[in-house]
C-alpha positions in Angstrom: 49.6 73.4 4.1 51.9 71.2 2.9 53.5 71.5 -1.2 54.3 68.1 -2.0 56.0 67.0 -5.2 56.4 63.6 -6.7 59.8 64.7 -8.1 60.8 65.6 -4.2 59.4 62.6 -3.1 61.3 60.7 -5.8 64.2 62.6 -5.4 64.2 61.8 -1.3 63.1 58.3 -2.0 66.3 57.6 -4.4 68.7 59.3 -3.0 68.2 57.6 0.5 68.4 53.7 -1.1 71.2 54.7 -2.3 72.6 56.1 0.6 71.2 53.0 2.5 72.2 50.4 -0.1 75.9 51.9 0.5 75.5 51.9 4.5 73.5 48.4 4.3 76.7 46.9 2.1 79.5 48.3 4.8 77.5 47.5 7.8 77.5 43.6 7.0 81.2 44.1 5.7 81.9 45.4 9.5 79.7 42.7 11.3 81.5 39.7 9.6 85.1 41.3 10.4 83.5 41.9 14.4 82.0 38.2 14.1 85.8 36.8 13.3 87.1 39.2 16.1 84.9 38.1 18.7 84.9 34.5 17.6 89.0 34.4 18.1 88.7 36.3 21.4 86.5 33.8 22.8 88.1 30.4 20.8 91.7 32.3 22.3 90.4 32.4 26.2 88.9 29.0 25.5 92.0 27.3 24.8 93.9 29.5 27.5 91.9 28.3 30.0 92.4 25.2 28.8 96.2 25.6 29.1 95.6 26.6 32.7 96.8 30.1 31.8 93.4 32.3 31.7 90.8 31.8 34.5 87.4 32.9 32.4 84.1 33.7 34.3 82.1 33.2 31.7 78.3 33.5 34.1 79.9 36.9 34.4 81.0 37.7 30.7 77.1 36.4 29.3 75.6 38.5 32.8 76.7 41.1 30.7 75.0 40.9 27.2 71.8 39.5 28.3 71.5 43.2 30.4 73.1 44.7 27.1 70.5 44.1 25.1 67.5 44.0 27.8 69.1 48.0 28.0 69.2 48.7 24.3 64.8 47.7 24.4 64.1 49.4 26.8 65.0 52.4 25.1 63.9 52.0 22.5 60.1 50.9 23.8 60.8 54.3 25.7 60.5 56.6 23.0 57.6 58.7 21.8 56.9 59.2 18.2 56.7 63.1 17.5 53.2 64.0 17.6 53.7 66.5 14.1 52.1 64.5 11.8 54.1 67.4 8.4 57.1 65.8 10.0 55.9 62.2 9.6 55.6 62.3 6.6 58.2 64.5 5.5 60.6 62.0 7.0 58.5 59.1 5.1 60.5 59.0 1.7 63.5 59.2 2.7 63.5 56.6 5.9 61.7 53.9 3.1 64.5 54.5 0.2 67.1 54.3 2.9 65.7 51.1 4.6 64.9 49.5 1.1 68.2 50.2 0.4 69.6 49.5 3.0 68.4 45.3 3.0 69.8 44.9 -0.2 72.7 46.6 0.7 72.5 44.2 3.6 71.8 41.4 1.5 73.9 41.8 -1.4 77.3 42.4 1.2 
C-alpha cells in the first residue's frame, strides 16, 4: 500500500514549482537570445547573398528544419507511458508543480 502524506505532496509540489519557475524564466531568456542570434544570422546571409558574396540554398535550409520538427514529433508520439500506477502517482506532484512554475517563470521572463 502506498503511504501518501499531504505534507510530502505539498513539499514536492512547492519545490517543483520553484524549480520550474526558475527554469522557465531562464529558458525564456535563452530563447530570446537564440532568436536574436538566428535572426541576425539570417539577415546577414540575406545581405551577403544580395551583394553576390554568398549563395544560400534556402530550400535546403528550410527542408532541414521541417525534417527536424517531424523527427521530434515521431519521438514524442512513439514513447509509451509507464504501466505502473504507483510510479505515475509519485511523479504527479512534482510534475504539476514544475509545470505550473515553468509557465509562470516563462511568462514573467
